[in-house]
C-alpha positions in Angstrom: 223.2 114.0 89.4 225.3 111.7 87.2 227.9 113.1 84.8 225.6 111.9 81.9 222.6 113.7 83.4 224.7 116.9 83.8 225.8 116.7 80.2 222.3 116.2 79.0 221.0 119.1 81.0 223.7 121.4 79.8 223.2 120.3 76.2 219.5 121.1 76.4 220.3 124.5 77.9 222.6 125.3 75.0 220.0 124.3 72.5 217.4 126.4 74.3 219.6 129.5 73.6 219.1 128.8 69.9 215.4 128.2 70.3 214.9 131.5 72.0 216.9 133.4 69.4 219.6 134.4 71.8 222.6 133.0 69.8 223.6 132.7 66.2 226.4 130.8 64.8 228.6 129.7 67.7 228.2 133.0 69.6 227.4 131.9 73.1 227.6 129.1 75.6 225.9 127.6 78.7 227.4 125.7 81.5 226.2 123.9 84.6 227.9 122.6 87.8 227.4 119.6 90.1 228.6 121.2 93.3 228.7 117.9 95.2 231.0 116.3 92.7 232.9 119.5 91.8 232.2 118.9 88.1 231.4 121.6 85.5 229.9 120.8 82.1 230.2 123.3 79.3 229.8 123.6 75.5 232.8 122.8 73.4 234.6 125.6 71.6 233.5 126.5 68.1 231.0 123.6 67.8 227.8 124.5 65.9 224.6 124.1 67.8 223.2 121.8 65.1 226.1 119.4 65.8 225.8 119.5 69.6 225.1 116.3 71.5 225.4 115.5 75.2 228.5 113.4 74.4 230.3 116.5 73.0 229.7 118.5 76.3 233.1 118.8 78.1 233.4 118.0 81.8 236.0 119.9 83.9 236.9 120.5 87.5 236.9 124.0 89.0 240.6 124.4 88.2 239.8 123.9 84.5 241.2 120.4 84.2 239.3 118.4 81.6 237.9 115.3 83.2 235.9 113.9 80.3 235.6 114.8 76.6 237.9 114.9 73.6 237.0 118.4 72.5 238.3 121.7 73.8 235.9 123.5 76.2 234.5 126.9 75.3 237.1 129.7 75.2 234.9 131.4 77.8 235.4 128.6 80.3 237.8 130.6 82.6 235.0 133.3 82.9 232.4 130.6 83.9 234.9 129.1 86.4 235.7 132.4 88.0 232.0 133.0 88.7 231.4 129.5 90.1 234.4 129.9 92.4 233.3 133.3 93.6 229.6 132.5 94.2 228.7 129.1 95.6 225.0 129.8 95.0 225.4 129.5 91.2 224.4 126.3 89.4 224.6 127.5 85.8 226.1 130.3 83.7 225.2 131.6 80.3 227.0 133.9 77.9 225.4 135.3 74.7 225.7 138.2 72.3 222.0 138.8 72.2 221.3 142.0 70.3 219.9 144.5 72.7 221.9 143.5 75.8 225.0 143.6 73.6 224.1 147.1 72.4 224.2 148.3 76.0 227.4 146.3 76.7 229.2 147.8 73.6 228.2 151.2 74.8 229.4 150.5 78.3 226.0 151.4 79.6 224.2 149.8 82.5 220.4 149.1 82.1 218.4 151.2 84.6 215.1 149.9 85.9 212.6 152.0 84.0 209.5 150.0 84.8 207.8 147.2 86.7 208.6 144.5 84.0 212.3 144.9 84.8 211.6 145.1 88.5 209.7 141.8 88.5 212.9 140.0 87.6 216.0 142.2 88.4 216.3 144.1 91.6 217.6 147.4 90.2 220.0 148.6 87.6 221.7 145.8 85.6 225.4 146.7 86.0 228.1 147.0 83.4 231.7 146.1 84.3 234.7 148.4 84.0 236.8 148.0 80.9 239.7 145.6 81.1 243.1 147.2 81.0 245.6 146.4 78.2 247.5 144.2 80.7 244.4 142.3 81.6 243.5 141.8 78.0 246.9 140.7 77.0 247.1 138.3 79.9 244.5 135.8 81.1 241.8 137.6 79.2 238.8 135.3 79.9 239.7 134.8 83.6 240.1 138.6 83.9 236.6 138.9 82.4 235.3 136.9 85.3 237.3 139.0 87.6 235.7 142.3 86.5 232.2 140.7 86.7 232.8 139.7 90.3 234.2 143.2 91.0 230.9 144.8 89.7 229.2 143.0 92.6 231.7 143.9 95.3 229.3 146.4 96.9 231.5 149.3 96.1 229.1 150.5 93.4 225.3 150.2 93.0 222.7 148.9 95.5 222.9 145.2 94.9 226.1 143.3 95.8 223.9 140.2 95.7 224.3 138.1 92.5 221.1 136.2 93.3 218.8 139.3 93.2 220.8 140.5 90.2 221.6 137.4 88.1 223.0 139.3 85.1 225.7 141.7 84.1 227.1 143.4 81.0 230.8 143.1 80.2 231.9 146.4 78.8 232.5 146.4 75.0 231.7 142.6 75.0 228.3 141.2 75.9 226.0 139.8 78.6 226.5 137.0 81.2 223.7 135.6 83.3 223.5 132.9 85.9 221.0 130.9 88.0 220.2 127.9 90.1 221.1 125.7 87.1 221.9 126.1 83.4 218.2 126.3 82.5 217.6 129.0 85.1 220.5 130.9 83.6 219.0 130.6 80.1 215.7 132.0 81.4 217.6 135.0 83.0 219.3 135.6 79.6 216.0 135.6 77.8 214.5 138.1 80.3 217.6 140.3 80.2 217.3 140.6 76.4 213.6 141.6 76.6 214.4 144.1 79.4 217.3 145.6 77.3 215.0 146.0 74.3 212.3 147.7 76.4 214.9 150.0 78.0 216.4 150.9 74.5 212.9 151.8 73.2 212.1 153.8 76.3 215.2 155.9 76.0 214.4 156.5 72.4 211.0 157.8 73.2 212.0 159.7 76.4 215.8 160.5 76.4 215.6 162.0 79.9 213.6 159.2 81.4 214.4 158.6 85.1 214.6 155.1 86.8 211.6 153.7 88.6 211.0 155.0 92.1 212.7 152.7 94.6 209.5 152.0 96.5 207.9 150.6 93.4 211.0 148.7 92.4 211.1 147.0 95.8 207.4 146.3 95.7 207.5 144.5 92.4 210.7 142.6 93.1 209.9 141.5 96.6 206.3 140.4 95.9 207.8 137.7 93.7 211.2 137.0 95.3 211.1 138.3 98.9 210.6 136.3 102.1 207.0 137.3 102.2 206.3 136.9 98.4 202.8 136.3 97.4 203.1 136.0 93.6 202.2 132.6 92.1 201.2 129.4 93.8 202.8 128.0 96.9 
């Protein structure tokens, strides 16, 4: 992939966030990475989506050094870079403030798997990070946001230390981050996360004591689409 192709792909992914109603104003960003070249492309900070063009997408290395572009990269860039450095499988990262996912994040609540719609895409409870400390907030805030996301997948909590089977998390008091094979895959995961969050919110309203889906049914629905012996869709 050339740098221009990477810029064009990431620009399209950012505009797709608008088309899907996942961002308003300048709330959100998408990035992508060319692993072979070690180049990350990300939306510039504070630039409206109506003004966004491939030429305005900023190119950086994994240390955050700007390689091409005259605009400042997104203020969330250190978070994106922390995820790329932690997980080599990632090809794209998205951050939004989509309404229902952000409701759960602001409440510091994870999203349990209440049904098979959720299980088809996310293998279990969508985690929420711990809160940042005052020192972490006052220091390298965005880099520390990436740190607590990675911590949530350390295996110390929950049943899914694998960021591929759980390509999403909620940052406490803040909002959702998703990722995927590339920027467009990360956008798709962000869209599904928002729908799943809305369904979970409604389910809790109707049945406040609702329990998560049985594990055998969770596994069945996730693995039939994503497991080694999956049989959903066309080969």
